[in-house]
N, C-alpha and C positions, 0 to 999 in steps of 0.2 A: 652871620654870627660866627665868630671864632671861639672855639673852646680850648681851654688849657689841656695839653696832653696828659699832665699829671692828674688833673681832675677826672678826665675821661677814664684813665687807667684805674684810678681808685674806685670809681663807680662801677666800672665793668668787672674788675677782678675781685673786689672786696665788698661791693655793695655800699660803700661809703658815699652818701649823697652830699653831706655837708660836714665841714671840719669843725672840731670844737676848739675852744680857746685853750691857750697854754696854761691858764690858771685852772681850768676844769681838769686837764690832764695831770697837773701837779697835785691838785687836791685828791683825785682818785689814787694816784700813786702813793701819796703819804698816808692816806687811809688804809690802803692794802698793806703797806709796810708796818703800820702800827698793829693792824689786826693779826698779821702773821707773826710779829714779834711777840704779841700777847700769847698767842698759841705756843710758841717756843718757850716762853717763860713758865707757862702752866706745865708743860712737859719737863722742864728743868727742875722745877720745884718738887714735882712728883718723883723725880729720880733721886732727889737729894734727901728727902725726909722720911718716906716710909721704909719699913723693914725690907731687906733684900729679897725675901721669899715671895712677896707680893708685888714687887717693883715692876717686873715686865708686863704682867696682865694689866696692872693699874695704869701704866703709861700707855699701852696699846689702846685701851678703851678710852682714856682721857684724850688722847691725840685724835682718835676718830671722831669723838664728840665734839672736840674744839674745831676741827676742820669743817664739820657739817654746819656748826653754829656760825662759823665765820663766813662760809659760802652762802648761807641763807641771808645773813646780814648784808653781805656785798651785793647780792642780787637785788635785795629790797632797796638798798641805798642807791643802787645804779638805776632804779626805776624798772627793773625787769619783772617778769612774772615767772612763777614756779609751776 
């Protein structure tokens, strides 16, 4: 039985046993782009509207909260566990 060298390398070096479809990759990429775009939009809106004296702490906290929320949603959407 002859194995593909590419499949053997993927399994040995990266632990990839089976390849996913291109549609699955495109869906995951689109979801990630939308999620990070939403996070950037939240930070942009918070930089634009509140007074300048509270702008930096507000943006810092909101970005951290957004990144955590997006990461948790991505893990759950990808079927991972936390």
